[in-house]
Z-matrix of the N, CA and C atoms (Angstrom, degrees):
N
C 1 1.441
C 2 1.527 1 111.01
N 3 1.338 2 115.98 1 -46.93
C 4 1.461 3 120.36 2 179.73
C 5 1.526 4 110.28 3 -64.80
N 6 1.329 5 116.14 4 -40.03
C 7 1.470 6 120.66 5 178.81
C 8 1.527 7 110.74 6 -61.68
N 9 1.322 8 115.77 7 -38.83
C 10 1.460 9 120.21 8 179.11
C 11 1.529 10 110.97 9 -64.39
N 12 1.302 11 118.47 10 -40.41
C 13 1.463 12 122.84 11 179.15
C 14 1.525 13 109.71 12 -66.16
N 15 1.328 14 116.90 13 -41.91
C 16 1.465 15 120.86 14 179.37
C 17 1.522 16 110.48 15 -63.80
N 18 1.327 17 116.99 16 -46.06
C 19 1.470 18 120.40 17 179.68
C 20 1.520 19 111.76 18 -64.06
N 21 1.329 20 117.21 19 -39.10
C 22 1.464 21 119.85 20 176.82
C 23 1.528 22 111.13 21 -65.89
N 24 1.323 23 116.70 22 -36.94
C 25 1.467 24 120.43 23 176.98
C 26 1.524 25 111.20 24 -64.50
N 27 1.329 26 117.19 25 -42.85
C 28 1.469 27 121.04 26 177.59
C 29 1.522 28 110.26 27 -63.94
N 30 1.331 29 116.63 28 -44.27
C 31 1.460 30 120.77 29 179.44
C 32 1.531 31 110.69 30 -61.30
N 33 1.312 32 117.53 31 -45.22
C 34 1.461 33 121.40 32 178.72
C 35 1.528 34 110.87 33 -61.04
N 36 1.334 35 116.81 34 -42.05
C 37 1.465 36 121.12 35 179.32
C 38 1.527 37 110.85 36 -62.12
N 39 1.328 38 117.17 37 -45.16
C 40 1.473 39 120.69 38 -179.92
C 41 1.524 40 111.38 39 -64.22
N 42 1.320 41 117.04 40 -41.20
C 43 1.464 42 119.98 41 179.14
C 44 1.524 43 110.59 42 -66.12
N 45 1.335 44 116.88 43 -41.32
C 46 1.467 45 120.48 44 179.36
C 47 1.524 46 111.09 45 -64.19
N 48 1.335 47 117.60 46 -41.68
C 49 1.469 48 120.54 47 179.02
C 50 1.522 49 111.00 48 -64.96
N 51 1.336 50 117.36 49 -42.67
C 52 1.466 51 120.44 50 179.49
C 53 1.527 52 110.21 51 -63.54
N 54 1.324 53 117.12 52 -41.67
C 55 1.459 54 120.52 53 178.95
C 56 1.527 55 110.31 54 -63.75
N 57 1.323 56 117.86 55 -43.43
C 58 1.462 57 120.80 56 -179.15
C 59 1.525 58 111.12 57 -65.00
N 60 1.337 59 117.58 58 -39.91
C 61 1.472 60 119.76 59 176.67
C 62 1.517 61 111.09 60 -62.20
N 63 1.318 62 116.76 61 -39.17
C 64 1.458 63 120.35 62 177.48
C 65 1.519 64 110.65 63 -62.75
N 66 1.317 65 116.89 64 -44.90
C 67 1.462 66 120.99 65 179.04
C 68 1.528 67 110.55 66 -62.35
N 69 1.339 68 118.19 67 -44.96
C 70 1.468 69 121.20 68 178.16
C 71 1.520 70 111.71 69 -60.44
N 72 1.325 71 117.02 70 -41.26
C 73 1.462 72 120.81 71 179.96
C 74 1.522 73 110.98 72 -64.50
N 75 1.306 74 117.53 73 -41.71
C 76 1.468 75 121.13 74 178.95
C 77 1.528 76 109.81 75 -64.51
N 78 1.329 77 117.30 76 -42.57
C 79 1.464 78 120.59 77 179.55
C 80 1.530 79 110.89 78 -64.59
N 81 1.324 80 117.13 79 -45.91
C 82 1.469 81 120.58 80 179.14
C 83 1.529 82 110.68 81 -63.75
N 84 1.322 83 117.03 82 -39.59
C 85 1.464 84 120.33 83 178.18
C 86 1.514 85 112.13 84 -64.23
N 87 1.338 86 116.21 85 -37.53
C 88 1.464 87 120.26 86 178.67
C 89 1.526 88 110.96 87 -67.69
N 90 1.313 89 116.65 88 -30.40
C 91 1.463 90 120.62 89 177.99
C 92 1.524 91 111.99 90 -82.57
N 93 1.331 92 116.89 91 -11.36
C 94 1.460 93 120.39 92 -179.37
C 95 1.505 94 113.39 93 84.66
N 96 1.313 95 117.72 94 17.59
C 97 1.455 96 120.80 95 -179.80
C 98 1.525 97 111.06 96 -120.89
N 99 1.299 98 116.86 97 40.37
C 100 1.453 99 120.49 98 -177.35
C 101 1.518 100 112.20 99 -70.83
N 102 1.324 101 117.06 100 166.70
C 103 1.455 102 120.83 101 -179.60
C 104 1.529 103 113.09 102 -67.73
N 105 1.316 104 116.99 103 -25.46
C 106 1.453 105 119.70 104 178.71
C 107 1.518 106 108.48 105 -105.36
N 108 1.273 107 115.91 106 122.19
C 109 1.462 108 120.79 107 178.43
C 110 1.521 109 108.73 108 -109.31
N 111 1.291 110 115.87 109 146.96
C 112 1.459 111 120.98 110 178.71
C 113 1.516 112 107.69 111 -79.45
N 114 1.314 113 114.98 112 124.29
C 115 1.468 114 119.10 113 177.69
C 116 1.521 115 109.01 114 -81.67
N 117 1.312 116 116.62 115 149.18
C 118 1.463 117 118.47 116 177.36
C 119 1.526 118 110.37 117 -65.09
N 120 1.289 119 115.20 118 152.12
C 121 1.462 120 120.40 119 -179.67
C 122 1.523 121 110.43 120 -62.89
N 123 1.312 122 115.58 121 142.86
C 124 1.452 123 121.04 122 177.94
C 125 1.523 124 108.78 123 -115.68
N 126 1.304 125 114.68 124 141.62
C 127 1.456 126 119.27 125 178.51
C 128 1.521 127 108.82 126 -77.41
N 129 1.315 128 116.40 127 131.88
C 130 1.458 129 121.65 128 177.20
C 131 1.525 130 109.13 129 -93.55
N 132 1.323 131 115.43 130 148.00
C 133 1.462 132 121.01 131 175.79
C 134 1.522 133 108.10 132 -120.06
N 135 1.310 134 115.16 133 154.10
C 136 1.465 135 120.14 134 -175.70
C 137 1.520 136 111.36 135 -91.55
N 138 1.325 137 115.34 136 132.65
C 139 1.456 138 122.75 137 174.88
C 140 1.530 139 107.12 138 -69.14
N 141 1.350 140 118.70 139 120.62
C 142 1.459 141 119.66 140 -176.63
C 143 1.530 142 113.82 141 -69.99
N 144 1.320 143 118.21 142 -17.58
C 145 1.462 144 120.19 143 -178.45
C 146 1.523 145 112.50 144 -83.91
N 147 1.338 146 117.71 145 -47.07
C 148 1.470 147 119.71 146 -174.91
C 149 1.523 148 113.70 147 -117.06
N 150 1.320 149 117.90 148 -12.62
C 151 1.458 150 120.80 149 177.35
C 152 1.515 151 114.66 150 90.32
N 153 1.325 152 118.55 151 1.91
C 154 1.455 153 121.87 152 177.89
C 155 1.526 154 109.90 153 -70.83
N 156 1.317 155 116.76 154 143.43
C 157 1.458 156 120.51 155 176.17
C 158 1.527 157 109.03 156 -90.43
N 159 1.329 158 116.35 157 132.20
C 160 1.465 159 122.28 158 -177.32
C 161 1.523 160 110.29 159 -129.94
N 162 1.348 161 115.07 160 158.98
C 163 1.457 162 121.50 161 174.00
C 164 1.523 163 107.29 162 -83.22
N 165 1.326 164 119.25 163 124.89
C 166 1.468 165 120.77 164 -175.08
C 167 1.530 166 114.35 165 -58.32
N 168 1.339 167 118.22 166 -36.14
C 169 1.460 168 120.45 167 -174.60
C 170 1.525 169 112.89 168 -65.75
N 171 1.309 170 118.42 169 -30.88
C 172 1.457 171 120.21 170 -176.21
C 173 1.514 172 114.24 171 -107.02
N 174 1.307 173 117.76 172 9.52
C 175 1.464 174 119.81 173 -174.15
C 176 1.528 175 112.14 174 -101.39
N 177 1.312 176 114.88 175 164.75
C 178 1.462 177 120.98 176 172.22
C 179 1.519 178 107.27 177 -78.80
N 180 1.319 179 117.01 178 145.29
C 181 1.464 180 118.20 179 -177.11
C 182 1.524 181 111.33 180 -141.16
N 183 1.322 182 114.04 181 158.17
C 184 1.458 183 123.05 182 177.18
C 185 1.522 184 106.73 183 -140.24
N 186 1.322 185 116.31 184 138.31
C 187 1.460 186 120.13 185 174.64
C 188 1.517 187 108.05 186 -99.93
N 189 1.312 188 115.64 187 121.08
C 190 1.461 189 121.09 188 179.86
C 191 1.517 190 108.68 189 -141.72
N 192 1.308 191 116.55 190 136.53
C 193 1.464 192 122.84 191 179.30
C 194 1.532 193 111.54 192 56.61
N 195 1.321 194 117.18 193 34.17
C 196 1.453 195 121.44 194 178.32
C 197 1.518 196 114.55 195 77.27
N 198 1.330 197 118.17 196 6.18
C 199 1.460 198 122.32 197 180.00
C 200 1.521 199 109.32 198 -121.47
N 201 1.310 200 115.81 199 148.42
C 202 1.459 201 120.99 200 176.35
C 203 1.521 202 108.20 201 -96.06
N 204 1.333 203 115.76 202 126.22
C 205 1.462 204 122.06 203 178.30
C 206 1.528 205 107.69 204 -110.13
N 207 1.338 206 116.73 205 134.13
C 208 1.458 207 122.56 206 -177.89
C 209 1.525 208 109.28 207 -108.74
N 210 1.346 209 115.66 208 142.26
C 211 1.461 210 121.43 209 -175.27
C 212 1.519 211 110.94 210 -128.41
N 213 1.335 212 115.72 211 151.93
C 214 1.459 213 120.98 212 -179.32
C 215 1.522 214 111.97 213 -83.31
N 216 1.340 215 117.68 214 -22.82
C 217 1.460 216 120.03 215 -177.42
C 218 1.524 217 110.25 216 -152.60
N 219 1.308 218 113.98 217 167.49
C 220 1.464 219 120.56 218 176.81
C 221 1.531 220 110.46 219 -64.66
N 222 1.321 221 117.35 220 -35.72
C 223 1.467 222 121.32 221 179.52
C 224 1.531 223 110.83 222 -62.39
N 225 1.324 224 116.81 223 -43.00
C 226 1.471 225 119.79 224 179.08
C 227 1.529 226 110.35 225 -66.97
N 228 1.317 227 116.82 226 -40.71
C 229 1.465 228 119.55 227 179.00
C 230 1.526 229 110.45 228 -64.03
N 231 1.328 230 117.56 229 -40.30
C 232 1.468 231 120.72 230 178.67
C 233 1.516 232 111.91 231 -67.05
N 234 1.333 233 117.10 232 -41.63
C 235 1.462 234 119.22 233 179.24
C 236 1.527 235 111.37 234 -66.20
N 237 1.323 236 117.84 235 -34.07
C 238 1.459 237 121.05 236 177.34
C 239 1.530 238 110.43 237 -69.47
N 240 1.340 239 117.12 238 -39.49
C 241 1.461 240 120.58 239 -179.94
C 242 1.512 241 111.54 240 -68.71
N 243 1.339 242 117.89 241 -27.77
C 244 1.460 243 122.01 242 -178.93
C 245 1.533 244 112.09 243 -75.60
N 246 1.306 245 118.39 244 -14.15
C 247 1.472 246 121.48 245 -178.90
C 248 1.491 247 111.66 246 -68.19
């Protein structure tokens, strides 16, 4: 009997906390200060070896003929350098 009361108390506490977090998230979202912010759009560039589009900031790159080429992987960068 006591164990049942304790488990129900824990369950009620967890449900109340989850509900309160949901309410806080909705309020913060309505104010525009939510935990997830929309990042500005980034221009994608095409990998010259395989044709995949990549984000320049996080990609591997090589400067050749005065131009910067961005690659999705080391394999693509190596195959481009071998040309």
